[in-house]
N, C-alpha and C positions, 0 to 999 in steps of 0.2 A: 532600621530594625526591621517594617516592613516590605525593604528590598533586601534582604539575608534571609525572608522568610519565602518568598518568592523561589530563591533563587534554589533554596535547600525542597522546598519540594517540586521544582522541576527537576534536579538531579535523582528524589527520590523516586518520579512517573520513568525516568528513563529506565533506573534499573526495572521497576515494577515489569516497566516493555519486556525489557532483556531478558528475564524472567518467566513471565510469561509465552512468550515467545519459541523458547524452547522449549521448557515444560508442561504446556501447555498451561487450561487453567486450575478444571480437578487435579492433575498431579503437583497443584504448584499447592503446597500448604501451609497453616499460619509460621511453621517452623521457616519453611523455605523461605515465606517472603521474610520477615525480622533479618534472620541474615543475612538476606538479597540490600533489603534498606537499610540495615544496619536502625531498626526503629526496634524498641520495646512495646509491649503489646495493647498497652495504655496509647502513647502517640500515636500508633496505628488509627486504633480505631477512634482518637478523638482527633484523628486528623482526614481520615478518608469514609470511617464508617462504618463499613465491612468488607471485607474482602472484595465483595461483588462491589460496592463502589468504589474501592481501589481498584480493581479490574477495569471497570465503564471509568475513570480516567482513563489510563494508562493502552486501551483502543482510543479514546478520542486525545491524544498526545501522538502515540503509534499514525495514526492517519492525519493528523496535523503535521507531520514532520513529511506521508507523503506526499503532500499537498505545497508543501512549500520547495518541496523537489520539485515537483512538476511543473511549476512556474517561475522557478528558475530555471529550468533548461529552457522553457519556450521562449520565456524573458527576453534569453539570448541568444534566440537561433535568428538566422535571416525573414525565416518564412512558420508559422503556423505548422502545417508539413512537414518544412524539415526539424522543427522542433520535435513534433512527434516522434518524429523516426530517434531523432537520439534520446529523445527519451529511451525509448524501448531498446536502444544502445549501449547505454547509460546503467538502467534497470540491469540489463543483460549481462555487466561491465560490475556486479556488484557481490549477485551468483556465484563469481566467479572466484577460483583458486583456495575455497574451504569447504573440499568434497562432503558431501554428508552432514551435511550443517541442517536442524533442523527450523531457523531462521533466514533461509534461503525462501520457502515458502512463505506467500501472504497470511498477516497476521490472524486477519481479517479473516479471511477463508477458512484458515485450520480454528478457526471459533468457530465461525456455523457450522462444520463437520464434527464438532465436539459438543456441542451446547447440544443438553435434551428440553426434552417439550415442559420437562419441571424451572428453569431456568427462561423464558419468554422473555423475560425485560431486557433481558442479555442478546437475545436470537433477534429481535426487533432491534436491536442498538445498531449491529453487525449487519442489517439490512438494510438502516437510515443508511451508514458508514459506505456499505458498497452503493447502493444509492448513487448517494454526496459524489463518488468517484466517475461513476457509469455520466451525468450529468455533468459535472468537470469535462470531462470526454470527448460529450456532445455538443459544450460550448466554446472547446474548442475546434472541433469541426464543424461548429457551422460559421465562425467567426471566418475560416478558412473556407468557407464554399462561398458565402458576402465578399471573398477578397478577390474570392475568381482564380480560386487552388485549386480547388475539386469540380466533376460535370457540375452540369444543374441537374443531373437527373437522381443525384448522389443521397439517398436516406441517411443522412446524420446520425438517427434516435438509431438505426438499425447497424449503424459500423460504429457506434461511438460502446454498442454490444460486444460486437465481434470482434473489438478491438478489445474489452475487457476481459470479453474468451481469453481470448489467448494470451493475456499479460497473464491473469492465475494462470494455464497451463505450464506458461513458459519458467516461470516461481516452481507451481508443481516438480517440473521437470527436472530444475535444476537440483532437487534434491536428491536424483539416481545418480548412482556409480557411473556418471559418463564426464566424457573429454569436457574443457575447458571453450576445446576447440565447436563440440557441439552445440554451446549454450551460446558461444556465441552467432553461428553460423543458423542459429535459429530466429536468434532478432533480425535478423539481417531480410529473411526468407518474410520475417511481419516487415521489417520494415518495406520494402518491396512491394509489400500487396497494395499499402497504399501507397503508391507511384500509380496504380494500374486504376485510381481511384481523381484522376489530375486530370484538368482540363485540358483537354487540345487546344497550345493558340490559337490562332486567326476560326476555330473552330464556330 
């Protein structure tokens, strides 16, 4: 029974992520949520406590999905830098083929731009999740530097921020009415940028 309950909760969170990602937090009414999750109001409140409680868990689920995708790409790559380049290209690939989709842009960034000052707790949560992504990039770059893949003068924290800003920009750009080839080219340019920070063999 416990296993079934966990599975049902994960299904509900997946559906909540898709709803909030598409409509946004404020535009997702309780009626929308009930229909998307196929749950009655009593069950929703008993399970998640409130709309904001559901949204908070949906953000966690979304962030966990991104964390797992990032780790999977890096773990399968021959080096950290090649893994980061592969991640950028894979990310661009997921942004192609569905023009105008609101779910191309990052849910965390969309939420950061949407929530107002009255929802300080949600904004703080998004800030914290974005900080974790930056920290993940920083940790990967630090490993790359320790392995001799990056030049000794590279500031890994600064480069992590640059990468995060570029990833946000790529995903926002993908919501525009542009050909997929332009999205792919941007990812290639971002990947090539990383090569500029590589250590020179024998230097």
